C-alpha positions, 0 to 999 in steps of 0.5 A, a space after each residue: 353369661 348367667 340368665 339373670 344378668 344377660 343383657 336385653 337389647 331393648 333395655 340396654 339403651 343408655 341416656 347420657 343426655 340426662 343432666 346432672 342434678 342433686 340427689 333427691 331427698 330420700 335417696 340413701 348413701 347405700 343406694 348410690 353405693 350399690 349403683 356404683 358397684 353395678 356400674 363397675 360390674 358392667 365393665 367386667 367381661 362377664 358381669 354377674 349383674 348387668 345394670 345399664 342405667 347404674 352409671 347414668 344414675 350416678 351422673 344424674 345424682 352427681 355422685 362421687 366417692 363411697 363409704 367413709 373410711 378406707 378399711 377392708 370392709 369398705 373395699 369388700 363392699 362393692 363385691 358384696 353388693 354385686 353378690 347380694 344383687 345376683 342372689 336376689 335376682 335369682 331368688 325373684 326369678 325362681 319365685 316368679 317361675 314358681 307362681 308368684 307373678 306379683 313382685 313387690 320391691 320395698 324401699 326400691 331406691 334405684 332398683 332396675 329389675 323391672 327392666 333388666 331381668 328376663 321375667 316370665 310372662 304376666 309378672 306385675 312388679 310394684 316398686 314402693 319408694 318415696 315420690 322424690 326418689 321415684 321422680 328422679 328415677 323416672 327421669 333417668 330411665 327416660 321411658 325405657 321399656 320394661 321386661 316384666 308384664 307391668 311395672 307400677 310405682 307406688 309413692 310411699 315411705 315404707 315407714 308409713 302407710 305403704 300397704 294402703 297405697 300398694 293396694 290402691 295401686 292395684 296390688 291383689 292380696 289374694 295372689 301369691 307375692 314375691 317380696 324383696 327388702 334387699 337392704 333398707 330394713 337394717 337402716 330402720 329401727 326394730 319397731 319400724 321393721 316389725 311394722 313393715 314385716 307385719 304389713 307384708 305378712 297381712 298382705 301375703 297369700 299362700 305361696 308368697 315368698 320374701 327376700 331380705 338382707 339382715 345384719 348379723 348381730 354376732 359379727 358387728 362388734 368384731 375388730 374389722 366390722 365395728 370400725 366400718 359401722 362406726 364410720 357409717 354412723 357418722 353419715 347417718 347410715 347406721 345399721 339399726 336392726 340386727 339379728 342373731 337368729 333370723 330363722 327364729 325372728 321371721 318365724 314369729 311373723 309367720 315365715 319359714 326362713 333360711 339363710 344362704 350359705 355363701 360358700 355354696 354359691 360359686 359367684 359368691 366365692 369367686 368374689 369374696 374368697 379374695 377378702 377372706 384372709 383379710 377380714 376373716 369368715 366372721 366378718 364376711 358373714 356380717 350380713 345374712 342373705 335371707 329368703 323364706 316362704 309363708 308358713 301354713 294355711 291362711 
């Protein structure tokens, strides 16, 4: 089993006694769809992502169903979310082993990487999310032990003054940091994304890295992707931030970015190859898995 998904004996405890309740304000549809993908993945013989809490989150939120519509993109989504999670799992672990012992997950939602990954010694992981979502998450986690050295929840909206709240919670801007914006950026307006990335850059020391999913603006008008995005827009989940050249966009903010070639990742091809004849290569690349490092000397 891949190291990033190997189960931890201490973190595999389930909490079936958590009562169902309404999903808290601020918990997005996309976050619950990812949890559903993780819950289904856990039933596979050799999962690429093993998240023992995903099913409990769904139960506690009374979650049912998935994205609106029933097209090929809707059917591809759960496997894509697993591929995305595995990719950023590997990215964060590599960054931590390379010296980024501060990890910040922006718009953390129901992220459980602090509990399910095998972190090197001394990692301090911060989760930035609105307080209502953090409270819901803590109730479901029910005191589960972390696998990182320390975990700190920061109750702040990424569209607000989250940088101040992060520093107040113990974040050190002088230390290299691994930042993760797994999915929340493309639901924001371009100006909001620019503000988030500007703050992230200002708080980054030499050696810092980032990971983010970015929507490919060249694919969104395709006959297969456009109906999917139109369906998402009907429930307020529009993909508002789109890029044609992510490397150039991130360079404007001081980052040397690169886009993953999914066709070189065995786990991505194992999951996505089935859909390629159905959706085509362009639709399969409707989002970029982007990572990067801070450029130059600060």
